[in-house]
TORPA-4810 file (N, C-alpha, C, O; in nm, 3 decimals):
<nodes>
NODE_1_-1.284_-12.925_9.038_-1.292_-12.936_8.912_-1.453_-12.861_8.862_-1.479_-12.754_8.808_M
NODE_2_-1.517_-12.948_8.899_-1.669_-12.954_8.897_-1.755_-12.884_9.010_-1.740_-12.916_9.128_F
NODE_3_-1.861_-12.770_8.964_-1.888_-12.691_9.093_-2.043_-12.785_9.122_-2.102_-12.838_9.027_V
NODE_4_-2.076_-12.791_9.216_-2.216_-12.842_9.248_-2.312_-12.718_9.273_-2.308_-12.623_9.351_S
NODE_5_-2.367_-12.744_9.209_-2.529_-12.674_9.255_-2.648_-12.725_9.345_-2.713_-12.827_9.321_I
NODE_6_-2.660_-12.671_9.412_-2.748_-12.758_9.489_-2.904_-12.721_9.471_-2.938_-12.603_9.455_D
NODE_7_-3.011_-12.844_9.474_-3.144_-12.777_9.425_-3.237_-12.890_9.488_-3.196_-13.006_9.489_G
NODE_8_-3.346_-12.862_9.535_-3.452_-12.979_9.595_-3.460_-13.102_9.513_-3.496_-13.206_9.568_D
NODE_9_-3.433_-13.101_9.392_-3.479_-13.238_9.288_-3.280_-13.320_9.285_-3.171_-13.299_9.233_N
NODE_10_-3.323_-13.380_9.345_-3.173_-13.441_9.372_-3.177_-13.584_9.269_-3.074_-13.647_9.244_K
NODE_11_-3.280_-13.613_9.228_-3.352_-13.764_9.149_-3.255_-13.819_9.060_-3.229_-13.939_9.054_K
NODE_12_-3.194_-13.714_8.978_-3.114_-13.744_8.907_-2.972_-13.690_8.875_-2.952_-13.576_8.917_H
NODE_13_-2.900_-13.730_8.829_-2.730_-13.726_8.805_-2.723_-13.643_8.696_-2.734_-13.693_8.584_N
NODE_14_-2.702_-13.491_8.712_-2.698_-13.373_8.613_-2.583_-13.363_8.591_-2.536_-13.339_8.702_V
NODE_15_-2.470_-13.366_8.492_-2.359_-13.285_8.492_-2.384_-13.219_8.341_-2.449_-13.268_8.249_K
NODE_16_-2.305_-13.082_8.347_-2.300_-12.991_8.242_-2.172_-12.974_8.223_-2.098_-13.004_8.316_I
NODE_17_-2.129_-12.937_8.131_-1.970_-12.905_8.026_-2.033_-12.763_7.976_-2.139_-12.753_7.915_F
NODE_18_-1.969_-12.683_8.004_-1.992_-12.534_7.936_-1.874_-12.457_7.949_-1.773_-12.489_8.012_T
NODE_19_-1.898_-12.332_7.874_-1.763_-12.278_7.850_-1.839_-12.111_7.918_-1.953_-12.065_7.903_L
NODE_20_-1.741_-12.066_7.980_-1.764_-11.947_8.079_-1.849_-11.798_8.008_-1.907_-11.701_8.056_S
NODE_21_-1.810_-11.856_7.847_-1.812_-11.734_7.748_-1.954_-11.755_7.682_-1.999_-11.654_7.628_T
NODE_22_-2.026_-11.857_7.678_-2.130_-11.888_7.618_-2.282_-11.861_7.653_-2.335_-11.927_7.742_C
NODE_23_-2.334_-11.787_7.600_-2.499_-11.790_7.672_-2.588_-11.870_7.660_-2.689_-11.857_7.730_G
NODE_24_-2.578_-11.971_7.574_-2.664_-12.073_7.560_-2.600_-12.192_7.694_-2.658_-12.299_7.714_W
NODE_25_-2.502_-12.159_7.758_-2.442_-12.261_7.865_-2.497_-12.150_7.998_-2.469_-12.198_8.107_C
NODE_26_-2.560_-12.028_8.007_-2.559_-11.958_8.097_-2.729_-11.984_8.085_-2.788_-11.991_8.193_R
NODE_27_-2.802_-11.997_7.970_-2.933_-12.018_8.015_-2.961_-12.169_8.059_-3.046_-12.191_8.145_K
NODE_28_-2.890_-12.273_8.002_-2.901_-12.404_8.039_-2.886_-12.421_8.195_-2.953_-12.509_8.251_T
NODE_29_-2.789_-12.329_8.277_-2.736_-12.353_8.411_-2.873_-12.271_8.451_-2.924_-12.329_8.547_K
NODE_30_-2.953_-12.151_8.411_-3.040_-12.111_8.467_-3.212_-12.154_8.479_-3.307_-12.121_8.549_K
NODE_31_-3.183_-12.252_8.362_-3.326_-12.333_8.334_-3.280_-12.456_8.488_-3.340_-12.450_8.595_L
NODE_32_-3.200_-12.526_8.469_-3.158_-12.597_8.611_-3.219_-12.543_8.750_-3.297_-12.596_8.829_L
NODE_33_-3.155_-12.418_8.750_-3.147_-12.380_8.870_-3.315_-12.330_8.895_-3.377_-12.349_8.999_K
NODE_34_-3.367_-12.263_8.773_-3.516_-12.233_8.832_-3.577_-12.346_8.818_-3.694_-12.335_8.856_D
NODE_35_-3.547_-12.470_8.774_-3.635_-12.602_8.806_-3.604_-12.661_8.949_-3.678_-12.739_9.008_M
NODE_36_-3.489_-12.613_8.993_-3.465_-12.680_9.132_-3.369_-12.776_9.151_-3.343_-12.834_9.256_N
NODE_37_-3.316_-12.790_9.043_-3.259_-12.912_9.013_-3.118_-12.925_9.040_-3.041_-12.854_8.974_I
NODE_38_-3.064_-13.017_9.142_-2.922_-13.040_9.160_-2.831_-13.068_9.032_-2.881_-13.133_8.940_A
NODE_39_-2.738_-13.035_9.025_-2.631_-13.050_8.912_-2.493_-13.018_8.941_-2.469_-12.936_9.030_F
NODE_40_-2.416_-13.064_8.888_-2.279_-13.012_8.851_-2.244_-12.951_8.732_-2.305_-12.980_8.630_E
NODE_41_-2.139_-12.855_8.730_-2.117_-12.791_8.617_-1.943_-12.776_8.606_-1.869_-12.780_8.704_Y
NODE_42_-1.902_-12.759_8.472_-1.742_-12.719_8.466_-1.714_-12.649_8.377_-1.697_-12.704_8.268_V
NODE_43_-1.698_-12.500_8.386_-1.624_-12.414_8.243_-1.503_-12.458_8.206_-1.397_-12.437_8.265_D
NODE_44_-1.523_-12.531_8.090_-1.404_-12.656_8.027_-1.320_-12.537_7.985_-1.210_-12.575_7.945_V
NODE_45_-1.337_-12.404_7.980_-1.240_-12.284_7.920_-1.163_-12.255_8.009_-1.051_-12.210_7.982_D
NODE_46_-1.204_-12.272_8.131_-1.120_-12.219_8.249_-1.031_-12.298_8.340_-0.969_-12.271_8.443_M
NODE_47_-1.051_-12.447_8.238_-0.932_-12.527_8.305_-0.778_-12.502_8.211_-0.748_-12.408_8.137_L
NODE_48_-0.708_-12.610_8.243_-0.574_-12.603_8.192_-0.507_-12.729_8.268_-0.536_-12.785_8.374_S
NODE_49_-0.393_-12.756_8.160_-0.321_-12.866_8.191_-0.403_-12.962_8.120_-0.480_-12.963_8.024_G
NODE_50_-0.328_-13.092_8.256_-0.380_-13.168_8.262_-0.536_-13.175_8.309_-0.571_-13.281_8.257_K
NODE_51_-0.626_-13.133_8.364_-0.744_-13.097_8.417_-0.848_-13.059_8.289_-0.961_-13.106_8.276_E
NODE_52_-0.779_-12.960_8.195_-0.843_-12.982_8.091_-0.861_-13.115_7.990_-0.963_-13.163_7.941_K
NODE_53_-0.746_-13.147_7.980_-0.693_-13.291_7.853_-0.844_-13.379_7.916_-0.943_-13.404_7.848_R
NODE_54_-0.827_-13.409_8.047_-0.895_-13.513_8.137_-1.053_-13.421_8.059_-1.105_-13.434_7.948_E
NODE_55_-1.077_-13.364_8.134_-1.184_-13.325_8.057_-1.225_-13.314_7.911_-1.337_-13.357_7.883_T
NODE_56_-1.175_-13.279_7.846_-1.213_-13.282_7.688_-1.211_-13.436_7.664_-1.273_-13.473_7.565_L
NODE_57_-1.163_-13.512_7.721_-1.148_-13.660_7.670_-1.271_-13.746_7.764_-1.311_-13.857_7.726_K
NODE_58_-1.314_-13.693_7.863_-1.451_-13.722_7.888_-1.568_-13.683_7.818_-1.659_-13.764_7.799_E
NODE_59_-1.575_-13.562_7.775_-1.661_-13.492_7.686_-1.653_-13.584_7.558_-1.753_-13.633_7.506_M
NODE_60_-1.517_-13.605_7.508_-1.551_-13.697_7.363_-1.604_-13.801_7.375_-1.650_-13.845_7.270_K
NODE_61_-1.626_-13.899_7.517_-1.710_-14.017_7.489_-1.840_-14.022_7.465_-1.901_-14.120_7.422_Q
NODE_62_-1.890_-13.905_7.494_-2.038_-13.870_7.495_-2.096_-13.805_7.365_-2.205_-13.827_7.311_Y
NODE_63_-1.974_-13.700_7.321_-2.007_-13.611_7.205_-1.852_-13.586_7.118_-1.763_-13.505_7.149_N
NODE_64_-1.853_-13.657_7.034_-1.693_-13.672_6.973_-1.652_-13.529_6.922_-1.532_-13.504_6.915_P
NODE_65_-1.768_-13.408_6.875_-1.759_-13.316_6.864_-1.725_-13.204_6.961_-1.696_-13.091_6.921_K
NODE_66_-1.732_-13.248_7.133_-1.707_-13.148_7.211_-1.805_-13.024_7.177_-1.743_-12.926_7.135_R
NODE_67_-1.896_-13.014_7.182_-1.987_-12.915_7.142_-2.030_-12.832_7.284_-1.969_-12.898_7.368_S
NODE_68_-2.077_-12.759_7.335_-2.155_-12.691_7.435_-2.275_-12.604_7.415_-2.287_-12.518_7.327_F
NODE_69_-2.360_-12.634_7.504_-2.338_-12.691_7.631_-2.336_-12.843_7.631_-2.355_-12.880_7.515_P
NODE_70_-2.326_-12.909_7.685_-2.326_-13.067_7.680_-2.367_-13.103_7.817_-2.297_-13.089_7.917_M
NODE_71_-2.495_-13.154_7.810_-2.583_-13.204_7.939_-2.591_-13.338_7.918_-2.628_-13.395_7.816_I
NODE_72_-2.537_-13.406_8.064_-2.566_-13.542_8.068_-2.672_-13.598_8.209_-2.634_-13.629_8.322_I
NODE_73_-2.806_-13.596_8.159_-2.864_-13.653_8.249_-2.863_-13.800_8.279_-2.901_-13.862_8.180_I
NODE_74_-2.834_-13.872_8.374_-2.839_-13.997_8.386_-2.811_-14.106_8.308_-2.867_-14.215_8.298_D
NODE_75_-2.695_-14.050_8.243_-2.618_-14.105_8.129_-2.678_-14.074_8.001_-2.641_-14.130_7.898_G
NODE_76_-2.782_-13.973_8.006_-2.860_-13.949_7.862_-2.793_-13.803_7.828_-2.785_-13.710_7.908_N
NODE_77_-2.745_-13.803_7.691_-2.678_-13.666_7.653_-2.768_-13.577_7.571_-2.832_-13.624_7.478_V
NODE_78_-2.776_-13.441_7.605_-2.783_-13.331_7.537_-2.715_-13.246_7.478_-2.649_-13.187_7.563_V
NODE_79_-2.695_-13.207_7.376_-2.609_-13.112_7.282_-2.656_-13.031_7.239_-2.726_-13.042_7.138_V
NODE_80_-2.624_-12.870_7.328_-2.717_-12.744_7.324_-2.810_-12.715_7.415_-2.816_-12.769_7.525_G
NODE_81_-2.905_-12.611_7.363_-2.949_-12.589_7.471_-3.091_-12.635_7.384_-3.119_-12.586_7.274_Y
NODE_82_-3.152_-12.711_7.434_-3.300_-12.756_7.407_-3.375_-12.806_7.507_-3.402_-12.924_7.529_H
NODE_83_-3.412_-12.697_7.572_-3.509_-12.715_7.705_-3.623_-12.803_7.686_-3.695_-12.786_7.784_P
NODE_84_-3.681_-12.899_7.599_-3.782_-12.961_7.598_-3.706_-13.103_7.614_-3.754_-13.186_7.691_D
NODE_85_-3.586_-13.133_7.541_-3.519_-13.260_7.543_-3.463_-13.270_7.733_-3.461_-13.374_7.798_D
NODE_86_-3.434_-13.160_7.774_-3.370_-13.139_7.907_-3.528_-13.168_8.002_-3.528_-13.231_8.108_I
NODE_87_-3.614_-13.127_7.959_-3.715_-13.155_8.062_-3.797_-13.305_8.024_-3.887_-13.349_8.095_L
NODE_88_-3.767_-13.343_7.954_-3.819_-13.490_7.906_-3.722_-13.613_7.987_-3.749_-13.706_8.064_K
NODE_89_-3.619_-13.569_7.934_-3.540_-13.673_8.059_-3.518_-13.619_8.203_-3.453_-13.691_8.278_L
NODE_90_-3.569_-13.492_8.254_-3.615_-13.547_8.391_-3.723_-13.549_8.434_-3.739_-13.547_8.556_L
NODE_91_-3.835_-13.554_8.342_-3.938_-13.620_8.393_-3.983_-13.780_8.354_-4.096_-13.828_8.367_Q
NODE_92_-3.860_-13.851_8.301_-3.887_-13.963_8.314_-3.842_-14.035_8.412_-3.741_-14.019_8.482_E
NODE_93_-3.939_-14.134_8.415_-3.942_-14.203_8.593_-3.999_-14.122_8.683_-4.004_-14.169_8.796_G
NODE_94_-4.036_-14.033_8.671_-4.142_-13.950_8.754_-4.302_-13.988_8.747_-4.392_-13.929_8.807_E
NODE_95_-4.312_-14.067_8.684_-4.463_-14.077_8.705_-4.512_-14.165_8.790_-4.633_-14.173_8.808_E
</nodes>
């Protein structure tokens, strides 16, 4: 279900819920790839049946509105394309 993207930086657990048609979702994936961050993503609109129901249920735990993209970094949630918030979470613990 989730697609793993390899990157040199594996310090963080990064998971993204996206839509295949969402420009902001593509920008978020590109940002992480450009930063060489390892992450997992799922295009929720490409799922069906039980997989889709379970994924939406998981999303609802973090964001009841289930907006996209939804980025989870070490348990912290960023909803939408907010590069500064994403960078801040990725830099935590690296000082």
